[in-house]
C-alpha positions in Angstrom: -18.5 23.5 -6.5 -18.6 19.8 -6.0 -19.1 18.5 -2.5 -16.6 15.6 -3.0 -13.7 15.1 -5.4 -12.6 11.4 -5.8 -9.0 11.0 -6.8 -7.9 7.6 -8.3 -4.2 7.1 -9.3 -3.6 4.5 -11.9 -1.1 3.2 -14.4 -1.7 0.6 -17.2 -4.5 -1.2 -15.4 -7.5 -0.3 -17.6 -9.7 -3.3 -16.7 -9.3 -2.8 -12.9 -9.9 0.9 -13.4 -13.1 0.3 -15.3 -14.5 -1.9 -12.6 -13.7 0.9 -10.0 -15.2 3.7 -12.2 -18.4 1.7 -12.9 -18.9 1.4 -9.1 -18.3 5.1 -8.7 -20.8 6.0 -11.4 -23.5 3.9 -9.6 -23.2 5.8 -6.3 -26.4 6.8 -4.5 -24.9 10.2 -4.1 -26.2 12.9 -6.5 -24.0 12.9 -9.6 -23.8 16.7 -9.7 -22.3 16.7 -6.2 -19.1 14.8 -6.9 -16.4 14.7 -9.5 -14.1 11.8 -10.5 -10.4 12.6 -11.2 -8.3 9.8 -12.7 -4.5 10.5 -12.6 -2.1 8.4 -14.6 1.3 7.9 -13.1 3.0 8.7 -16.4 2.0 8.4 -20.0 -0.8 5.8 -20.2 -2.3 5.5 -23.7 -4.5 2.5 -22.7 -6.2 4.4 -19.9 -6.5 7.5 -22.0 -8.2 5.4 -24.7 -10.6 3.7 -22.2 -11.9 7.1 -21.0 -11.8 9.1 -24.2 -13.7 6.4 -26.1 -16.6 6.2 -23.6 -19.2 8.9 -23.7 -20.2 8.2 -20.1 -16.6 8.3 -18.8 -15.6 11.3 -20.9 -18.6 13.3 -19.5 -18.1 12.3 -15.8 -14.4 11.9 -15.4 -11.4 14.3 -15.6 -8.3 12.4 -16.8 -4.9 13.9 -16.3 -1.4 12.4 -16.2 2.1 13.0 -15.0 4.6 13.6 -17.7 6.7 10.8 -16.3 6.3 8.0 -13.8 6.9 9.2 -10.3 4.7 7.0 -8.1 1.2 7.1 -6.6 2.0 9.8 -4.1 2.8 12.2 -6.9 -0.3 11.2 -8.8 -2.5 11.8 -5.8 -0.9 15.2 -5.3 -1.7 16.2 -8.9 -5.2 14.9 -8.3 -6.1 16.8 -5.1 -4.5 20.0 -6.3 -6.8 19.8 -9.4 -9.9 18.9 -7.2 -12.8 21.4 -6.8 -14.6 19.6 -4.0 -14.8 20.5 -0.3 -13.8 17.0 0.5 -11.2 15.0 -1.4 -11.7 11.2 -1.2 -8.9 8.8 -2.2 -9.3 5.3 -3.4 -7.3 3.0 -5.7 -8.0 1.6 -9.2 -8.3 -2.0 -7.9 -11.1 -1.2 -5.3 -14.8 -1.4 -5.7 -16.4 1.4 -3.6 -19.8 0.4 -2.0 -22.7 2.2 -3.7 -23.2 4.3 -0.5 -19.6 5.2 -0.1 -19.9 8.8 -1.1 -23.2 9.3 0.8 -21.7 7.8 4.0 -18.7 10.2 3.6 -20.8 13.3 3.1 -23.2 12.4 6.0 -20.2 12.1 8.3 -19.0 15.6 7.4 -20.1 18.3 9.9 -18.7 21.3 8.1 -15.2 21.2 9.7 -12.6 23.2 7.8 -9.8 20.8 8.6 -10.6 17.2 9.2 -9.8 13.7 7.8 -11.7 10.4 7.7 -10.6 6.8 7.5 -13.2 4.4 6.0 -13.7 0.7 6.1 -12.0 -1.8 3.8 -13.1 -5.3 3.2 -10.8 -7.9 1.5 -12.7 -11.0 0.3 -10.6 -14.1 0.8 -11.0 -17.7 -0.3 -11.3 -20.5 2.3 -7.6 -21.3 1.8 -5.9 -18.0 0.9 -2.3 -17.7 -0.3 0.3 -15.8 1.7 -0.1 -12.8 -0.5 -3.9 -12.8 -0.2 -3.6 -13.0 3.6 -1.1 -10.2 3.7 -3.4 -8.0 1.6 -6.2 -8.7 4.1 -4.2 -6.7 6.7 -5.7 -3.6 4.9 -8.9 -4.3 6.8 -7.3 -3.4 10.2 -5.0 -0.6 8.9 -5.5 2.8 10.7 -5.3 5.0 7.6 -4.9 3.9 4.0 -5.3 5.6 0.7 -7.6 2.9 -0.6 -10.3 4.6 1.5 -9.5 7.9 3.2 -10.9 11.5 2.9 -9.5 14.9 3.8 -10.9 18.4 3.4 -8.9 20.2 0.8 -7.8 22.7 3.5 -6.4 19.9 5.6 -4.4 18.7 2.6 -3.0 22.2 2.0 -2.1 22.5 5.7 -0.4 19.1 5.8 1.3 19.6 2.5 -0.2 16.5 0.8 1.8 13.4 0.0 5.6 13.2 0.2 6.7 12.2 -3.3 9.9 10.6 -2.1 7.6 7.6 -1.3 7.8 6.5 -4.9 6.1 3.1 -4.5 2.7 2.3 -3.0 4.1 1.9 0.5 4.1 4.1 3.6 2.9 7.2 1.7 -0.4 6.9 3.4 1.2 6.6 6.9 3.3 9.6 6.1 0.1 11.7 5.3 -1.5 10.3 8.5 1.4 11.3 10.6 1.5 14.8 9.1 -2.2 15.2 9.8 -1.7 14.2 13.4 1.3 16.6 13.9 -0.8 19.4 12.5 -3.6 18.6 15.0 -6.0 17.6 12.3 -8.5 15.1 13.6 -8.8 11.7 11.8 -12.2 10.1 12.4 -13.2 6.5 11.6 -16.4 6.3 9.5 -18.5 3.5 8.1 -17.9 4.3 4.4 -16.9 1.0 2.8 -14.8 0.0 -0.2 -14.2 -3.6 -1.3 -10.6 -4.4 -2.0 -10.4 -7.7 -4.0 -6.9 -9.2 -4.1 -5.2 -8.9 -7.5 -3.7 -11.9 -9.1 0.0 -11.9 -8.1 2.9 -13.6 -9.9 4.7 -16.5 -8.3 7.2 -15.4 -5.7 5.7 -11.9 -5.4 6.8 -11.6 -1.8 10.4 -11.4 -3.0 9.7 -8.3 -5.0 7.6 -6.9 -2.2 10.7 -6.6 0.1 12.0 -3.6 -1.9 9.3 -1.5 -0.4 11.0 -1.9 3.0 13.4 0.8 2.1 10.6 3.4 2.7 10.3 2.3 6.3 13.6 4.0 6.9 12.3 7.3 5.4 9.2 7.2 7.5 11.2 6.4 10.6 13.6 9.3 9.9 10.7 11.7 9.6 8.6 10.5 12.5 10.7 8.3 14.9 8.2 8.4 17.7 5.1 7.8 15.7 6.8 5.1 13.6 7.9 3.3 16.8 4.4 3.7 18.4 2.3 2.8 15.4 4.3 0.6 13.0 7.8 -0.5 14.3 8.3 -2.7 11.3 12.0 -3.7 11.1 13.7 -6.9 10.0 13.2 -9.3 13.0 16.1 -11.0 14.9 15.5 -14.4 13.2 16.3 -12.8 9.8 19.8 -11.8 11.2 20.4 -15.2 12.8 19.3 -16.9 9.5 21.8 -14.8 7.5 24.6 -15.3 10.0 23.9 -19.1 10.0 23.9 -19.3 6.2 27.2 -17.5 5.8 28.6 -19.5 8.8 27.8 -22.6 6.9 29.5 -21.4 3.8 32.6 -20.3 5.8 32.7 -23.7 7.5 32.5 -25.5 4.1 35.2 -23.3 2.6 37.6 -23.7 5.6 36.8 -27.4 5.9 35.4 -26.8 9.4 32.9 -29.6 9.4 31.4 -29.0 12.8 30.9 -25.2 12.2 29.3 -26.0 8.8 27.0 -28.6 10.3 25.9 -26.5 13.3 25.2 -23.5 11.1 23.4 -25.5 8.4 21.2 -27.1 11.0 20.4 -23.6 12.4 19.7 -22.2 9.0 17.5 -25.0 7.9 15.6 -24.9 11.2 14.9 -21.2 10.9 13.9 -21.6 7.3 11.5 -24.4 8.1 9.9 -22.5 11.0 9.4 -19.4 8.8 7.9 -21.4 6.0 5.6 -23.3 8.4 4.4 -20.1 10.0 3.5 -18.7 6.6 1.7 -21.9 5.7 -0.1 -22.4 9.0 -3.3 -20.7 7.9 -2.7 -20.5 4.1 -3.1 -22.7 1.1 -1.3 -26.1 1.1 -1.3 -26.6 -2.6 2.0 -28.0 -3.9 2.7 -24.8 -5.9 2.1 -22.6 -2.9 4.1 -24.8 -0.5 7.1 -24.7 -2.9 6.7 -20.9 -3.3 6.7 -20.5 0.5 9.9 -22.6 0.9 11.8 -20.8 -1.8 10.7 -17.3 -0.8 11.2 -18.0 2.9 14.9 -18.7 2.1 15.2 -15.4 0.1 13.2 -13.0 2.3 15.6 -12.6 5.2 18.5 -11.6 2.9 16.3 -9.2 0.8 14.5 -7.7 3.8 17.7 -6.9 5.6 19.4 -5.6 2.4 16.5 -3.2 1.6 16.4 -2.1 5.2 20.1 -1.2 5.2 19.7 0.3 1.7 17.0 2.6 3.1 19.1 3.5 6.1 22.0 4.5 3.9 19.8 6.3 1.3 18.0 8.4 3.9 20.9 8.7 6.3 19.2 7.3 9.4 20.2 4.7 12.0 17.5 2.1 11.2 18.6 -1.5 12.0 
């Protein structure tokens, strides 16, 4: 039996996955004491080809895939249910585990039947990061994330694993954390380190990211007290004021109420400017990034509130 099973969900990111796997194959931990399980979130011919065509990968790695795309939570469930190790370590395909990652994990383990660990994450940043890069760096201070967490298999069985309704890479790790806490399974901080470089993101990525907010409502419905205590992430008041001001401006223009239109437009532009300046205060001031921050700052309040209400309706919970 392996001491540690490492589960890595992936989908159509073979180059990132190879970087992660190469780091895992260079661990100071004895190779016979750990197994690597790569789980594709759906049919993934490129990843299958990468592993099957490499004699090293094929020998050391178990590759399995979901029959259809269901999200990283479902992929991780398939992975840990397949695992043979005493401990199940989770990381992502875009991380670079430190060479001592598995050794540090095993040396922290004291033989407990039910326990979980949260390791360290480091996000390298340039001197003038983008807003997306800065947001990714928040992983360094997160309590419990699947880029670097470990559970005994018995703890996962007791907690029930990941909730597959979290179909995107958002809040599924907090859901597992809260389940562990409610089952009185201790979560300990350990020194085991993974590096999490920031992936190159398309222009305006923060607009697409707002969709993940719908899963905040699901997490809140399941654990209202823990959500409020540890996360409490909802659309802020200035988003609502910004939306109200924008539609007030339109209403004023349509009804020829010049004063209403002027007051509302000034309020909307002021809030937009303050939001964009806040995001730019410690990020890149390149022309491209400044334009991106202005455009996305105009769109984010509308999309954030939309997806929050969408989640509230979808999961039938008062979440405003």
